[in-house]
C-alpha positions as CSV (number, residue, x, y, z in Angstrom):
1,M,0.0,0.0,0.0
2,A,1.4,3.3,-1.1
3,V,1.7,6.1,1.5
4,K,0.3,9.4,0.3
5,Q,2.7,12.3,0.9
6,T,1.3,15.4,2.2
7,R,2.6,18.8,1.3
8,S,4.3,19.2,4.7
9,S,5.9,15.8,4.5
10,R,7.6,16.4,1.2
11,K,11.1,17.8,1.1
12,T,11.0,21.2,-0.5
13,R,13.7,21.7,-3.0
14,A,15.5,25.1,-2.6
15,A,15.0,27.3,-5.6
16,T,18.2,27.8,-7.5
17,P,19.5,31.4,-7.6
18,L,19.2,33.3,-10.8
19,D,21.7,34.5,-13.4
20,Q,20.9,36.6,-16.5
21,A,20.2,33.5,-18.6
22,K,17.8,32.0,-16.1
23,L,16.1,35.4,-15.7
24,R,15.6,35.5,-19.5
25,D,14.2,32.0,-19.5
26,L,11.7,32.9,-16.7
27,A,10.6,35.9,-18.7
28,L,10.1,33.9,-21.8
29,T,8.1,31.2,-19.9
30,Y,6.0,34.0,-18.3
31,V,5.1,35.7,-21.6
32,A,4.4,32.3,-23.2
33,R,1.8,31.6,-20.6
34,F,0.2,35.0,-20.0
35,S,-1.0,38.0,-21.9
36,T,0.9,40.7,-20.2
37,T,2.5,44.2,-20.3
38,R,6.1,45.2,-19.9
39,A,5.4,46.7,-16.5
40,K,3.8,43.4,-15.3
41,L,6.8,41.4,-16.6
42,V,9.2,43.7,-14.8
43,T,7.2,43.3,-11.5
44,Y,7.2,39.5,-12.0
45,L,11.0,39.3,-12.6
46,H,11.8,41.5,-9.6
47,R,9.6,39.2,-7.4
48,K,11.5,36.2,-8.7
49,I,14.8,37.8,-7.8
50,R,13.6,38.5,-4.3
51,E,12.4,34.9,-3.9
52,R,15.4,33.1,-5.4
53,G,18.2,35.6,-5.1
54,V,21.1,36.1,-7.4
55,E,23.6,33.4,-8.3
56,E,27.0,33.8,-6.6
57,G,29.5,35.3,-8.9
58,A,26.8,36.7,-11.2
59,D,26.8,40.4,-12.0
60,T,23.7,42.4,-11.0
61,L,20.8,41.2,-13.0
62,D,19.4,43.6,-15.6
63,V,15.6,43.2,-15.5
64,D,15.0,46.2,-17.8
65,A,17.3,44.7,-20.5
66,V,15.4,41.5,-20.4
67,A,12.1,43.3,-20.6
68,D,13.3,45.5,-23.4
69,R,14.5,42.6,-25.4
70,I,11.1,40.7,-25.0
71,V,9.3,43.9,-26.2
72,E,11.8,44.3,-29.1
73,L,11.1,40.7,-30.1
74,G,7.3,41.5,-30.2
75,Y,6.4,39.0,-27.4
76,I,4.8,41.9,-25.5
77,D,2.8,44.7,-27.0
78,D,1.2,47.1,-24.5
79,A,-1.0,48.7,-27.1
80,A,-2.4,45.3,-28.3
81,Y,-2.8,44.2,-24.7
82,A,-4.7,47.4,-23.8
83,Q,-7.0,47.0,-26.9
84,A,-7.8,43.4,-26.1
85,K,-8.3,44.0,-22.4
86,S,-10.5,47.1,-23.0
87,A,-12.7,45.2,-25.5
88,G,-13.0,42.2,-23.3
89,L,-14.1,44.3,-20.3
90,L,-16.6,46.3,-22.3
91,R,-18.1,43.0,-23.7
92,K,-18.6,41.8,-20.1
93,G,-20.5,45.0,-19.3
94,Y,-17.8,47.0,-17.4
95,G,-17.7,50.7,-17.8
96,S,-15.0,53.1,-18.9
97,R,-13.8,53.8,-15.4
98,R,-13.2,50.1,-14.7
99,V,-11.4,49.7,-18.0
100,E,-9.1,52.6,-17.1
101,Q,-8.4,51.1,-13.7
102,A,-7.6,47.7,-15.1
103,L,-5.2,49.2,-17.7
104,R,-3.5,51.5,-15.1
105,S,-2.9,48.6,-12.7
106,A,-1.4,46.6,-15.6
107,G,1.1,49.4,-16.1
108,V,-0.2,50.6,-19.5
109,D,1.1,54.1,-20.4
110,E,-1.4,57.0,-20.2
111,T,-1.2,57.7,-23.9
112,I,-2.1,54.1,-24.8
113,R,-4.9,54.2,-22.2
114,S,-6.4,57.3,-23.8
115,D,-6.1,55.8,-27.3
116,V,-8.2,52.8,-26.3
117,A,-10.7,54.6,-24.1
118,P,-14.2,53.6,-25.2
119,D,-16.3,56.2,-27.1
120,E,-19.9,57.0,-26.1
121,S,-21.3,54.2,-28.3
122,H,-19.1,51.5,-26.7
123,R,-19.9,52.8,-23.2
124,R,-23.6,52.6,-23.9
125,H,-23.3,49.1,-25.3
126,A,-21.4,48.0,-22.2
127,A,-24.0,49.5,-19.9
128,M,-26.8,47.7,-21.8
129,A,-24.8,44.5,-21.7
130,L,-24.4,44.7,-17.9
131,A,-28.1,45.5,-17.5
132,S,-29.1,42.6,-19.7
133,K,-26.8,40.2,-18.0
134,R,-27.8,41.2,-14.5
135,G,-31.5,41.8,-15.1
136,F,-31.5,45.5,-14.4
137,G,-34.3,47.9,-15.3
138,P,-36.4,46.6,-18.2
139,F,-34.3,43.5,-18.5
140,G,-35.5,42.2,-15.2
141,R,-37.7,39.1,-15.0
142,D,-40.4,40.8,-12.9
143,F,-40.2,44.2,-14.8
144,D,-43.6,45.8,-15.3
145,A,-43.5,49.1,-17.2
146,S,-46.8,50.2,-15.7
147,R,-45.5,49.8,-12.1
148,G,-41.8,50.6,-12.7
149,I,-39.2,49.4,-10.2
150,D,-39.5,50.0,-6.5
151,L,-37.2,52.7,-5.2
152,A,-34.8,50.5,-3.1
153,K,-34.3,48.0,-6.0
154,R,-33.7,50.9,-8.4
155,E,-31.0,52.4,-6.2
156,K,-29.3,49.0,-5.8
157,Q,-29.2,48.5,-9.6
158,I,-27.9,52.0,-10.2
159,A,-25.2,51.5,-7.5
160,A,-24.2,48.2,-9.0
161,M,-23.8,49.8,-12.4
162,V,-21.7,52.7,-11.0
163,R,-19.5,50.1,-9.2
164,A,-19.0,48.4,-12.5
165,G,-17.5,51.6,-13.9
166,H,-20.5,53.3,-15.5
167,D,-21.2,56.9,-14.9
168,F,-24.4,57.8,-13.0
169,A,-26.2,59.2,-16.1
170,A,-25.7,56.0,-18.0
171,A,-26.8,53.8,-15.1
172,K,-29.9,55.9,-14.6
173,A,-30.8,55.9,-18.3
174,I,-30.7,52.1,-18.5
175,V,-32.4,51.3,-15.2
176,D,-35.1,53.9,-15.7
177,A,-35.9,52.9,-19.3
178,S,-39.5,51.9,-19.6
179,S,-38.8,49.1,-22.0
180,M,-36.0,47.1,-23.7
181,D,-36.8,49.0,-26.9
182,E,-36.3,52.3,-25.1
183,A,-32.9,51.1,-23.8
184,E,-31.9,50.0,-27.2
185,Q,-33.0,53.3,-28.6
186,W,-30.8,55.1,-26.0
187,V,-27.8,53.0,-27.2
188,S,-28.5,53.6,-30.9
189,E,-28.7,57.4,-30.3
190,A,-24.9,57.3,-29.6
191,E,-24.3,55.4,-32.9
192,D,-26.4,58.0,-34.8
193,D,-24.2,60.8,-33.4
194,W,-21.1,59.2,-35.1
195,T,-22.6,58.9,-38.5
């Protein structure tokens, strides 16, 4: 009968200290597994150096040189990352404020963040996506246009939309819409402004 080893009974192997080649290999493994930004890669590499240390006799490790080379090779593209992340969050129904926060925390440069900031049409589509997904306003199962939504429920729905990154006006417009058609009309008004 085999004895099952628990985590505490196993001998932990000490992590080998890093040299420049091992640091580069860690960086390549990281970008192969994760969609990332240069800033997130640098943070990851610094954490690995803290955890494992520097190999004796090795010169100081140059994290920036490794990150720059990874960017130069095209394995990391902050603009492409920002575009994909922004589009994904908008499809999930998050508002422009949450998109901005996510990109800022990923270390995306301000100019790139402003380039991929959603326009009014995309913001409205995202607000409607969230309302539809969560059953807010006219998208609710028990919605009755003649009765409307009770005040407490309305406030909770608007607050949830604001927490998801939408501005108050957009949250109010969706939650207070008297029908799904009115909500869709509100979204299409932004599209008409661009044509």
